[in-house]
C-alpha positions in Angstrom: 45.6 29.0 49.6 43.6 30.8 47.0 42.6 27.8 44.9 42.3 25.2 47.6 38.8 24.0 46.7 39.5 23.5 43.0 42.7 21.6 43.8 40.8 19.4 46.3 38.2 18.6 43.6 41.0 17.8 41.2 42.9 15.6 43.7 39.6 14.0 45.1 41.2 14.4 48.5 41.2 17.1 51.1 44.5 18.9 51.9 44.2 17.9 55.5 44.0 14.2 54.5 46.9 14.7 52.0 49.2 16.5 54.4 48.2 14.3 57.4 49.6 11.1 56.0 53.0 10.2 57.3 54.6 9.8 53.8 53.6 13.4 52.9 55.1 14.9 56.0 57.5 17.2 54.1 55.1 17.8 51.1 54.1 21.4 52.2 57.8 22.4 52.4 58.5 20.9 49.0 55.5 22.7 47.5 56.6 26.0 48.9 60.0 25.6 47.3 58.5 24.6 44.0 56.1 27.6 44.0 58.9 30.0 44.9 61.0 28.7 42.0 58.0 29.0 39.7 57.4 32.5 40.9 61.0 33.5 40.4 60.9 31.9 36.9 57.7 34.0 36.0 59.2 37.2 37.3 62.4 36.6 35.4 60.6 35.9 32.1 58.4 38.9 32.7 61.4 41.2 33.3 63.1 39.9 30.2 59.9 40.6 28.1 59.6 44.1 29.6 63.3 44.8 28.9 62.9 43.6 25.3 59.8 45.7 24.8 61.4 48.8 26.4 64.6 48.5 24.3 63.1 47.7 20.9 59.7 49.4 21.4 58.6 46.6 19.1 59.4 48.9 16.2 58.8 46.6 13.3 55.6 44.9 12.2 57.3 41.5 12.2 58.6 41.8 15.7 55.1 42.7 17.0 53.5 39.8 15.1 56.1 37.3 16.4 55.7 38.7 20.0 52.0 38.4 19.9 52.1 35.0 18.4 54.2 33.7 21.3 51.8 35.4 23.8 48.8 33.9 22.0 50.4 30.4 22.3 51.1 30.9 26.0 47.6 32.2 26.6 46.0 29.3 24.8 48.1 26.9 26.8 47.0 28.5 30.0 43.3 28.3 28.9 43.7 24.6 28.2 45.3 23.9 31.6 42.9 25.9 33.6 39.7 24.6 32.0 40.9 21.0 31.8 42.2 20.7 35.4 40.9 23.5 37.6 37.8 25.0 35.9 36.4 26.2 39.3 39.5 28.2 40.1 39.3 31.9 41.0 42.1 32.3 38.5 39.6 32.1 35.6 38.7 35.7 36.2 42.3 36.7 36.0 42.6 34.7 32.8 39.7 36.7 31.3 41.4 39.9 32.3 44.7 38.8 30.7 42.8 38.0 27.5 41.2 41.5 27.5 44.6 43.1 28.1 46.1 40.9 25.3 43.4 41.9 22.8 43.7 45.6 23.7 47.4 45.5 23.3 47.1 43.7 20.0 44.5 46.2 18.7 46.6 49.2 19.5 49.8 47.7 18.2 48.2 47.6 14.8 47.3 51.3 15.2 51.0 52.1 15.5 52.7 53.7 12.5 55.9 52.1 11.2 
C-alpha cells in the first residue's frame, strides 16, 4: 500500500489493528472492490477525455477554455483533498507533476492558432 503511513495518521489507527478486529474481517475485500471500481471509473473518464480531444482537437478557443476550466476545478479539488486529509502522502509529488503538465498544456494551447 503506497500511502499506508498517511492513511494510518489520518485514521489514528494502524492497519493491523483495523483489519484485526472481528467486525472488519471483510474490509480488505470491500476496499479492493471499491478501489477497482474507482480505477475503472478513472480509466473510463480518461478515455472519454482522450477521445474528445482526439476528435475535436480542441479546435476553438471556447472549447479549450471550458476544457481547462473543468480540469482546473478538478485539480483544485484534488489539492484540497490531499492537503486536508493526507498531506504526508507520496501522491503530493504526483500532484505537483500534474500541475506542471496542466500549466504546460495551458500555455501551449494559447499558442495555437485558430
